[in-house]
Every structure is written in structure tokens, then in C-alpha cells.
N, C-alpha and C positions, 0 to 999 in steps of 0.2 A: 504494500500500500504506500502510495507516495506521501511525502510530508505535506503536500497541499491538501490532502483529504482529511488529515487529522483534525484541523480546526472546524471543518465542515461537519464531520461526524460528531464532534463534541457539541456543536451548536444544535445538531439535529437529534441528539440523544433523547429518547423518550417522547419526541414529538410525533404526532400522527397527522397526516394531511386529511382533513375532513372533506368528504364529498357525500355521496349517498352511502358510502362506507368509509372506514378509517384505515389508512395504511401508513406504515412507517417509511422512513427514508433509508435507502441503501446506497453504498458507494458505486460509482461507475467511472471507469477509465478506458481510454483507447489511445494507442499510439497514433501519431500524426506525422509520418515521415516526410510529407510534403510541406508541412508547416503552415499551410493555408487555413482559411476559415472553414468552419464546418458547413457543409452543404447537405440539404435534406436527402438527396440520393445516396450520399456517402453514409449517413446515419442508417438509412433503411437497409443498405447493403450489410453493414456491421450486424444489424439485428436479424438478418436473413428474412426480411419481409419483402413482399412484392413492391415494385416501384410505384404502383398506384395506391398504396396504403395512405390514408389521409394523415397529414401532419400539419399541425397548427403551431407556428412559431410565435412566441409571446415574450414581451419584456418581463423581467422578474417582478417588477412592481405590479404589473397587471396580474401575473400568475398568483402572487401572494395577496392580492388586494383584499380578499374576504378574511384572511387570516391575520393580517397585520393591523387592521383597523380596530380601534377600541370602540365598542358600541356605547351609545349614550346610556348612562346608568349601569355600566358594566360592574360586575362584582370584582373583587380583588383577584380572584382566580382567572376570570376572563381577561382582565388587564394584563396579568402576568403572562398568560398564554400569548396574547397579542405581542407583548414585548419579546418573548422568546422567538416568535416568527420574525419579528423585526431584526433580531440579532442573527438569525439564520440567513436572512436575505443579505444583511451587511457582511456576513462571513463569506458568502458566495461572491459578492462584489469585491471584497478585499483580496480574496485568494485567486480569483480567476479573471482573465482578460475577456471582456465582452461576454459575460455570462448571459445565457438565453434559455428560456424554457421551450422545449420541443415536446408537444403533446401528440402522441402517436396512437392512431386508432380511433374507434368510435365505441361508445357505451363503456367498455372497460378500456380506459385510456392509460397508457404508460407514459408518464411524464419524465423527461430527462432534463435536468437543470445543469447545463454544461457550458464550459468556457475553456480557454486554454490556460494550462499551468505555466510556470516560468520556463519549462523546457519546450513549450509549444505543443505538448500533447493535450488531449481532451480529458477533462476530469470534471467531476461533480457528483450529483446525487440523482437518484431515480426514485419514483414513488408511483402509486397507482391511484387513479381517479375513476369513480363510477358515475357516469352521466347517462341517465335514461330520459 
């Protein structure tokens, strides 16, 4: 596991991404011998998915929008959870160059929160969203 992932795993420890179901975050890395930015066909190839698999690219702030916002009248627990997601987003932005969310599939969506580490390889976290 790369040194880049450790602060991300620490920030994500115990967090569940809430959608219609709750899923934890897991590490993801992939070498990038060309050094260029991540393109959707490249990601689908790594995942052994057909080229017509739906992929939605999102900015991290948009991806985390429902998790980082403190609801009006939030309890202390809800506020702390929003702060933890804010710290996770900040950790991704600090550790990775151009971190982006790639939401792959429909209904059961695999989300990859990826950017380039200091060596130019792709690293980040993955989680699952259920959207019906």
C-alpha cells in the first residue's frame, strides 16, 4: 500500500457512504506508466467492463455534497459525521492531484475517488452506491 493511501484510509476509517444502502471505503491503486490523466476508457479497461458501461465523472465537492453539509438543527453526532466527511474530502484533495469521482454503472454504482499520487500513479478510494 502506498504512503499516499494511509492518510486516506485513516480519514475514511469507520465511515460509511450512505445511499439506499451503506458501504465502507476501500483503497484503490493502479499504475500509470504513461503519466497522463485518467480517461474513462482506461478506467473501464482496468475494471474489465464493456466500453459502453455508463460512467459519470463528478467533482469531489459534488460527490460528497449530501455528506459534508451540516443540516439545520443537526445533532452533535450529525455535525461530527459531516465534519468527518469534510476531513475525508480534504485528505483526498491534499494527497492527490486532480482528485475526481468516477461513478461506474447504474443502480449498484461503484464509485472511484481517484487522482494521481506524487509518483503519477492513480490512487484513492472506492465505495458502492445504490441508486434505484
